[in-house]
N, C-alpha and C positions, 0 to 999 in steps of 0.2 A: 499758484504762480504768486509771489510778492505782491505787496502791495505798494503803488509808485510813491518815489520819496517826494512828499511836498514841502520839502525845506532845502529848494536849491541851494547853491552858492549865491551869495550876492552878488549882484552884477558891478563892474567895475563903473561903469560909466554911468550919468546921471540921466533921465529921461528928458527929452526935450520939452521946454517950456510948454509948446503948443498942445503937450499931451495931458489930457484932464486928470485930475485924481481919481483913482480909481473906484471909490467908494464916494461917487456921487451921480447926481442926474440933471438933466436939463430940464428946467422948469420953464413953462409958456406963459409969459404973462397976457397973450392975450386970450386963452381960452382955459388957464389955470392946471393944463397937463403935465403931468411930470414924467418924464420919457427916461427911460435906463435900458440900456447903456446911453450918454447923453449925444446928443445930435445937435447941429445947428439951426437946423429947421423941424418943428415941430410936427411930427406924423399926423398927428389929429386934425389941425388947421392950418396947418403949412405956413404958418406965421415964423418969420425970420426974428422974432421979438423973445430970445429965447437966453436963458443966463443957466453957469451952473450953481447946484444947491447941492450941500451936504444932505447924502443919506440921513435918517432917523440911526440912532447907534442901536436902540431897543426895538424888538420885533416880537412876533411869535412866531412858534413852528408851527407851518401847515401841515410837510409831509415830510418823511424821510426814507432813507434806504438805508441797508448794512452792506459794506464793503468787508467781505470775510477773506482773510488769508490764509496761511497755513497756520502762523502762527499769534496771530492779532486780527482784530476785527475795526473799522471804524466805521462812523456814523457819518451820513450826508443827508441835507437835507433843504428843503424851498421854505423861507421866511417870507412872510406877511409883514411888511414896514407899513407905520403910517401912512407914510407919504405914497398909497396906493401902489406900491411895487412891489414886486416878488422878487426875490434873488435866490441863487444857490448858493450852498457854501457846506465848507467842513465843521461838524458839531463836534466842540470838545468835551465830549464824554465817553467814560467807558460804559455807562449803563445804557441800557435802552431808553430813550427819550419816549416822550409823550406827545403827540400833535397838541396844541393848542398851549406849550409851555412857552413861557416867557424866555426869550435870548437876546444877549446884549453881543453887539460885534467887537469883535477883540483885534483883528488887523486885516492888512488883504496882504495876500504873501503873491509875489509873480513866479508863475506857473505856465510854462508852455507859453499859447496867445495870448494869455488873458490872465488878470489877478485869480487867486484861488481867496472867498472870502471865509473867512474864520469868526465863529461864532462858538461862545458861550452858553452852555445851557443851563436855565436857573434851575435851581433845588425847586420840587414843588414845595408851595408855602400851606401849610397846614391852618387850616382856618380854626 
């Protein structure tokens, strides 16, 4: 079975202004909790004092899985961000990654009902 196409044609209509940016979280000014995906109310303390905050562009690969197709394979994984948020995304590597490897946010691709986050896997640094 072929892997899904993660590069759909670009949408012609722009997203409504009320749509939050795809790579952001809501930050609660009362308790300091960061929530992803963003919400108008903090799920921890129920405060309405929240604002959108861009997520960190650097993170650490927490875990990963291999999607194997007939002719190719791709890697997906969970990334821990310094914002105390864990996100799931596609990894841009053809080599098996290692958990604990630094990754960098590349882009958010529109796929299905939400964005597909793409992370670049940094080469292992030799000490």
